[in-house]
Steps between C-alpha positions, in 0.01 A plus 500: 500500500678778312857441374655726762337315788572165339869583477502583870334175602808393693413753770327288758253570777646459848352255756379795709318643199345159433375497859342843462336402171342192658350698792262699280368187332447324834296787645288553188436129454396456864244779477337355188492127573405502871121468446550210258716311745263560793233328288736219397595421859136503613401258224785265586440519876123458513525119502751518786344764728715760670521494882290759680676834520760409238522601137695472180606807310649470153809489287626759257550263210860449603480338840210401727443644846284409796347733758351430844216715626367490855121501527374822647822685415560775251647264244202263469367477147409135450129430537410186311214596269397145414601268220631665187364377169777651290730796453231764436285364784798524736568860399138603556462321836828635638406857403143465629591340834834661578523815291714579198800589719533135602620423146823683594535342844852478637657703220750705709663208685507291185679776312768480768556139390434542128758771437806319645388171344470665159831683534683177587326301227538734202847623587629145552344388172663778300837458668500121453386531138779745423756273668383188314488680165854627549616142562279301262401742226193708419301229319483230769125444539520336842658806667158654593396167656812467716503867600127500571519190721798629697352847547161377618654234725714766665214749540265244657770376738594849617143626543348194676628579854398866460152384400462303824607799709278743309199272537554473876531877532168545321314279749544752781732776613847367582799681646837411352585321827185287475569429134855391580362275776250345257767426238738360763228273638404384152860413418564326835184287471500412133848595378610759243313310229170612657565852367457359150164330562302490174820542297464172308159561335605857425814380322307227315267767363729800454815335361328318209295816439817706480674256263201488263435872525851622414557242226175586323544872562842511334380284208185707444686829533757393241232370263289817525808715437581299187142528375503875561844550347636648823839457659374578852152428645252781552289548812208317335718206395620461860142538624358239259784253556462530877122446490512192275793329673353573843162353402654177377711457813202585725286218359781246523580577865147561634476163686796600717338836567187320624715274721675801652165656588386175664824468695476857629145429618622196691777702664247752629277217622796379705560849637134561589453165676841523667568132441828355625631410156452669160321322220758329279359421160710469189411679180410172331273389787313830485461461123355151545253629761389783272443262208314254725273773634444726199627302202789591271341840436560583868869543419405781262261693724545874461629458144312794349595760765859369499520543124335841513749595771820347362472630142485871589732453800778348291439743215509809722794376706732410213411794274540749786829338599636509144383861462681592820820331384480679166460832681807439715700382199428828321607689811825301508564578132439870563734505798774328302466751216539796731 
């Protein structure tokens, strides 16, 4: 950072500008990591087969999403190509049996979820971090942990009901009246809490991930700046810090990612068989069943594609976001000068 810009550091980026900066990263990240997550979900789900006519889609590295596809309809893309022997084998079989386009299945509707989730998450993190630093001081190392936990917790909680509605809308064409009737029936039968089905395993995976990610990101960013003799991080420092911190958090939280995939499969089994009651299985029970069936390594299925996905996803997201904020900050400085 040059002296002039450094002296004008007090000029902050507004929440609206933070939202706009996060949008670009969400879109770019989703386009790049979709194929990797399609493979990850397939690897995790092959031991718990998907119901006929249903399918998983992917996440964008920020939040997972599930898609329903009716067999015989325009949206069908899932055709089980047999058992996958690994990441490369899964890639080749999916392309050979379903075409290369299937690696980007469900991208448009997932972007509809990814963008608001990302906007809420990153904006809340920055706003909370700024608030805590103003109260506690700049050098408190636990601020990224607290802000990261709160931001992710809020994003997951807000998005969960929208995810249920979006998934239902993907299964077949719904009018707004029919959608309202579905939500009303769901609430009357199972209560408001039913709109947050699958919330617990998502929180158990995403909240620890967020805490580890932001803590390590801030530490690595500061360390790399010191080593480079820089006052402010460059694009590459943000990129590298995001990739390394994201990889570490991805490995640590992978078992909860596997559990979430298994739980989503069970929910679609319930829907397809139209049983009177949903399948209630706690996260810990599902973990025990996975270990009993596939050993401890079963909790880390899809590790390679998750790592390959998370590292670039976190790197692209955070570096694009920081670049966007820097752009808006320069615009704010210019406006103030004139």
